[in-house]
C-alpha positions in Angstrom: -12.9 -8.1 55.7 -16.3 -6.4 54.6 -14.1 -3.2 54.3 -11.5 -4.7 51.9 -14.3 -6.4 49.8 -16.1 -3.3 49.3 -13.0 -1.7 48.3 -12.1 -4.1 45.8 -15.6 -4.0 44.3 -15.8 -0.4 44.1 -12.4 0.1 42.5 -13.4 -2.4 39.3 -16.9 -1.6 39.5 -17.8 1.6 40.7 -15.5 4.2 39.4 -16.3 6.4 35.9 -13.6 4.2 34.4 -15.6 1.0 35.0 -18.7 2.2 33.4 -16.5 3.7 30.0 -14.9 -0.1 30.1 -17.9 -1.9 30.4 -19.5 -3.9 27.2 -23.3 -2.1 28.2 -21.9 1.3 28.0 -22.3 1.6 24.1 -25.7 -0.3 23.8 -27.1 2.5 26.6 -25.5 5.1 25.0 -29.0 6.6 22.9 -30.6 5.8 26.4 -28.1 7.8 28.4 -28.6 10.6 25.8 -31.8 10.8 25.6 -32.1 11.0 29.8 -29.1 13.7 30.1 -30.2 15.9 27.5 -27.5 14.8 25.2 -24.9 14.9 27.6 -24.9 11.5 27.7 -20.7 11.4 28.7 -22.4 12.5 31.9 -23.4 8.8 32.2 -20.4 7.4 33.9 -20.5 10.3 36.7 -24.1 9.3 37.7 -22.8 5.9 37.4 -20.3 6.8 40.1 -22.5 8.4 42.6 -25.1 5.8 42.3 -22.2 3.4 43.0 -20.6 5.3 45.9 -24.3 5.3 47.6 -24.5 1.8 47.0 -21.3 0.2 48.1 -20.1 2.9 50.4 -23.5 4.2 52.3 -26.2 1.9 51.9 -24.0 -1.6 52.3 -22.0 -0.6 55.2 -24.9 1.3 57.1 -27.2 -2.2 56.1 -24.2 -4.3 57.8 -24.2 -2.4 60.9 -28.3 -2.4 60.8 -28.9 -6.1 60.0 -25.7 -8.0 60.3 -24.2 -6.2 63.6 -27.7 -4.9 64.6 -26.3 -1.7 66.3 -27.4 1.9 65.8 -26.0 3.6 63.1 -24.6 6.3 65.4 -22.5 3.4 66.1 -20.6 4.2 62.7 -20.8 7.7 63.0 -24.5 8.5 60.9 -25.8 10.8 63.6 -27.2 13.9 62.8 -28.4 15.5 66.3 -26.0 17.8 68.3 -24.1 18.9 65.4 -24.1 22.3 65.2 -21.8 22.6 67.7 -19.0 21.1 66.1 -20.3 23.6 62.7 -17.2 26.1 64.1 -14.5 23.5 63.6 -15.6 22.5 60.0 -16.1 26.1 59.2 -12.7 27.1 60.2 -10.8 23.9 58.6 -12.7 25.3 55.1 -11.5 28.7 55.7 -7.9 27.5 56.6 -7.9 25.3 53.1 -9.1 28.2 50.9 -5.5 29.5 50.0 -4.3 26.0 49.5 -7.0 25.4 46.9 -6.2 29.2 45.4 -2.9 27.6 45.2 -3.9 24.6 43.3 -5.6 26.5 40.9 -2.9 27.7 39.4 -1.0 24.4 38.9 -1.0 22.7 35.7 -1.7 19.2 37.3 -5.0 20.7 39.4 -6.1 22.0 35.9 -6.1 19.4 33.8 -7.6 17.1 36.6 -10.4 19.4 37.6 -13.0 19.0 37.3 -12.9 15.4 36.6 -16.0 16.0 34.2 -14.8 18.4 31.4 -18.3 19.5 30.4 -19.1 21.1 33.6 -19.2 24.3 32.5 -21.2 24.0 29.3 -24.0 24.2 30.8 -25.2 25.4 34.3 -27.7 22.4 34.6 -25.2 20.1 33.5 -22.6 21.8 36.0 -25.2 21.0 39.0 -26.1 18.0 38.2 -22.2 16.8 37.7 -21.7 18.3 41.8 -24.6 16.6 42.8 -23.1 13.2 41.7 -19.7 14.3 42.9 -21.2 15.5 46.4 -22.8 11.6 46.8 -19.4 10.4 45.7 -18.2 12.3 48.8 -20.7 11.2 51.3 -19.8 7.7 50.1 -16.3 8.7 51.0 -16.6 10.3 54.3 -19.2 7.1 55.2 -16.9 4.2 54.3 -13.6 5.5 55.5 -14.3 8.1 58.0 -17.7 6.2 59.5 -17.6 2.2 58.7 -14.1 1.7 59.1 -12.9 4.2 61.7 -15.7 3.8 64.4 -15.1 0.0 64.1 -11.4 0.3 64.3 -11.7 2.7 67.3 -12.7 0.2 69.2 -9.9 -1.8 69.0 -7.1 0.0 68.3 -8.4 3.6 69.6 -6.6 6.5 68.2 -4.3 4.1 65.8 -7.9 3.5 64.1 -6.9 6.7 61.9 -3.3 5.7 60.5 -5.1 2.3 59.8 -8.3 3.8 57.8 -5.4 6.3 56.0 -3.6 3.7 54.6 -6.5 2.6 51.9 -7.9 6.4 51.6 -4.3 7.5 50.5 -4.0 4.6 48.1 -7.3 5.7 46.7 -5.6 9.5 45.7 -2.8 7.8 43.8 -4.0 9.1 40.1 -4.2 11.9 41.8 -1.8 15.2 41.7 1.2 14.4 43.8 0.2 16.8 46.5 -3.4 16.2 46.5 -2.1 12.6 47.4 0.3 13.6 50.4 -2.4 15.9 51.4 -5.2 13.0 51.4 -2.6 11.7 54.7 -3.6 14.9 56.5 -7.3 15.0 55.5 -7.8 11.5 56.4 -6.4 12.4 60.0 -8.0 15.6 60.5 -11.1 14.3 59.3 -10.8 11.0 61.2 -10.2 13.0 64.6 -13.2 15.5 64.0 -15.6 12.5 63.0 -14.6 10.8 66.3 -14.7 13.7 68.8 -18.0 14.8 66.8 -19.6 11.1 67.0 -20.6 11.8 63.5 -19.4 12.0 59.6 -22.0 14.1 58.4 -20.1 17.7 58.7 -17.2 16.1 57.3 -19.5 15.2 54.1 -19.9 18.5 54.0 -16.9 19.7 54.5 -15.4 17.5 52.1 -18.0 18.1 49.2 -17.3 22.1 49.8 -13.6 21.7 49.2 -14.1 19.6 46.0 -17.1 21.9 44.7 -14.5 25.0 45.4 -11.7 23.4 43.7 -14.0 22.6 40.7 -15.0 26.2 40.6 -11.3 27.7 41.0 -10.1 25.5 38.1 -13.4 26.4 35.7 -12.3 30.3 36.5 -9.1 30.0 35.5 -9.5 27.9 32.3 -12.2 30.6 31.3 -10.2 33.3 32.2 -11.7 34.9 35.6 -14.4 34.5 37.9 -17.1 36.5 35.9 -16.7 33.9 33.0 -17.1 31.1 35.5 -20.0 32.3 37.5 -21.9 33.0 34.2 -21.0 29.5 32.9 -22.4 27.7 35.7 -25.5 30.0 37.0 
C-alpha cells in the first residue's frame, strides 16, 4: 500500500510538471532566478531531484527502519562488498553504448534529451542539472529495485521482478516508444542484479551513467559534434 501511495504522490507532486503547474512557481520566480543565477527555468528540475530523494529514498527507507524496524540492507541499501559486482554493471553499460549511439540519431530521442533544454548553455548549469538527474535516478533505483523488489521477493520470489516492472514501465509512457519497451528489460535486468548483489547502489550509478551518456550524445548531435559538446559542458 505504501508503494502505491508514494507512486500517486510523486506523479502529482514530484515531477517537473508539478512544479510548473503549481500556484507558487510564479511567486518564487524572482527567488529562483536569483538563487540559480538567472536560470530560474531550472527550478522544476531542482524540485524533481529533491522530491525524488524525499519520496523515493528518505520515506521508503524511513518506513523500513522506523515502521518495520529492519536494517536498510533488507531493501537493498548496502554498500559493503559491492566492488565484487562492479564488472557485471560495467559490462552492462558497455553493452548499452551501441543502443545509446543509435538513440542519439533518432529525432524522438533528440527532442526528449536532455529534459532541461538549456543544459548545454553553461558548464555549471549542465553539471548542476546532471546532479539533479542523478538524484532522480537514485530515487528510481531505491524505490523500484530496492523498496519494492526486495519486499516483494520475500513472498513471490523472482516473480517480484515482473510485479515491480509494471509500474516502472508505466512511468515511461511519456518517453519514446523504444525506451518504453526497453524499460521492461531494464527493470528485469537491474532488479535481478540488485537481488544477486543484495544492493541497489551500483544500479544507481549504472542508471545515472546511461542517462548522462544519452544527454551528452544528444547535445553532441544538436551542436554538430563531440568537440562542440565538450566545449559546452566543460
